[in-house]
N, C-alpha and C positions, 0 to 999 in steps of 0.2 A: 803552808809553805812548802812548796813542791821538790821532791827529788831530783825529779826529770833535768835531762840535760837540756841547755839551750840551743836553741836552733838560729839560724840564721837564715832569713826567705829571702831569696835574691829574685826580683822583680824586673824583666825589661821593656822599657816604654815599649807604646803601642809602635803601630804604624806609621810611618812618615812618606814622604814623595820621595824620598834616597833613599830611603831601608828598602823600598817598594823597586825602587829602581836600579837597585845592587852599588850606586853609589857611596861611595866612605863618605862618612859625616862624620867627623870629631865634632870639630869645635863652633861649627856655621850652628846656628839656634835655628831652625827652621821647627815648624810647627807641627802638632798630631796633624795626620790627615782627618775626614768622617769617618771611617773604619777606624784608625788607630784611637778615633776617642771611644767607639766602639768599644773595642779590644779592651782601654782601660777599666771599663765599666764592669767587662764581664771579667777582667783580671780582679775586681773589687767582689764582686761573689762566688769568687772561687776564696778569696781571704775572709769572706764571710765568719766570724767566729773565732779568727785567728789574735789568740791574745801577746802582744808584745810590749815589750818594756820601751825601745826606743825605735824610731824610724830615721832612716836618713837616706839622701836624700842626693843626688846632684842635680845644681841650679840650674841648671841647661831645659829650655822649656819643654823639651819632650819629655821630660823623667817628669819637673815639677808637673804638668798638667796629666801624667800618668795615676801619680803619688795623690792627685788633690782628687783624679774624676774616681777613683777606686777607693776613695772616702779615709783617704791619710792624712791629706794634706795639713789640717793643723796641728799632728802630731810632728808633722816634718823640722828635721833639722837640717839644714843645705850646705853641702860639703862639697869645695873643689877638687878636692881628692878621687872623689865618685866621678869625674868626668869623663869623657870617652875617648879613646886614645888621640891625643894629638897625630895625625895623619900627616903635617908640613905641606910639603908641596904635590904631597899626595890627596890630598883634600879633595867630595868632586869628582874623584874618577874612578872607575867600575874599574877591578882588579884585571880586564881583560887589557885594558887599555893603558895599565901601567906595565905589566906583559909584554905590551909590542917594546918599550922600551927599556923593562928589563927583564925578560925571559925566564930566569930564576925566583927572582924576586919573592919570597916570605913573609908574612908583615909579622908572624911570631918571631923569628930566626933575626930577620932585617931591620925591623922597623922603617922609618919613613926620612927619608932627608929634610932637614928644616922642620921636622916634628922629635915625636918620644921614638925610643929604643927601647926593645921587651924591659929590660933592666930599668929604666925611667918607669913605666908602666907598673911592672913588679915591687920599686919603693911601693907608691903610691897605693897598691892595693895591699899591700903590709901595714902600711897606718891605719888600714882603713881596717884589716881583719883586727889589729890592736886596739881599735875602738871600739870594734866588736863586742870583743872577747873583752873589756872592761864592765861593759853593761852588767853585766851577769844574770841575764837573763833573756829573751828572745828578741833578736833584730828584724828588722826588715828594711830590706836595701831596694829601695830604684836607683837605675841606673842603666849603662848602655851595655850593649853583646861583646865586644870583645874586652869592654875594660873588667865584666862581669866574668868572662873565660877567664882569663888573667887571676880575676879574685878565687877563683875556684881549684885554680891550681897551684896559688902560694896558699891558699887553707889548707890543704895535702901534702903541703910542702917540695911542691915541684918547683923549679924553676918556672919562670912568666911565660917562657916556649911552648910548655905543656897546657897550654890555654888551647894549642889549635888542635887537640883532642875532644874540644867540648864546644857541639855548638848551640846555636839559641836564637829560636822563633820569636817574631815581636810578641810582645805581652806574655811572655811563656813565666812561669813561676819555677825555681829549682829552691831545695835546701840545702843547706850545708850542715853539719854537726857533728857527735860525737856516735862512737860505736857505744863501747862500755865504759869509757872516763875520758878526760879533759887532753889524752895524752896519745888518742887514737880519732884523730881526726876525719872524716868520712864525709862522701856526697849521698846524699836518703834519699832524693826526687830531684830530675833533671829536665828541661827543657819540656815540664809539663805545658802543654797548650792544646788541652782537652773543653778546658771553659771557654775557648775562644772560639766563637760561631761565625757562620756568615753573615756580615752586615750586610 
């Protein structure tokens, strides 16, 4: 039995056609590109030897396939709370296209019409944090960029809007945990993509 404090590993899915083009990809269930599949395998190499008590994964195929190619598919529990931000009317649009309609729009402040508000995404993140903490051991989570940014903010006790301060590359690995005890949540690693080599 170890006395080490538990860690929560946060894995963003590999490249998709829309992550490459900068289009907002919420609930559109698009696959990884061949590069994204290679990135997922490289992420698996980065995670080799990591011991986790539980794996949680978004049900969207880009996260599921990343989880599978990284070597954790058989352990995964799929959770709708891990789905990406619902962009509603902005689904498939690039930020520049949205700013033509709403020049002052900010996702983490304003949310999306016919989609989710920051508070709604934050509530899902809170449920995921509660589930992860209930495990009592290391946890690995596969999800999407904007959701994981909100999750990190909520882990630290920040408002969901605090997610705007964190960025994430495709197939990145981040770790949240604690410093001296369970009352001191911290980010231990953020947006590590050193394992992602040109495919």
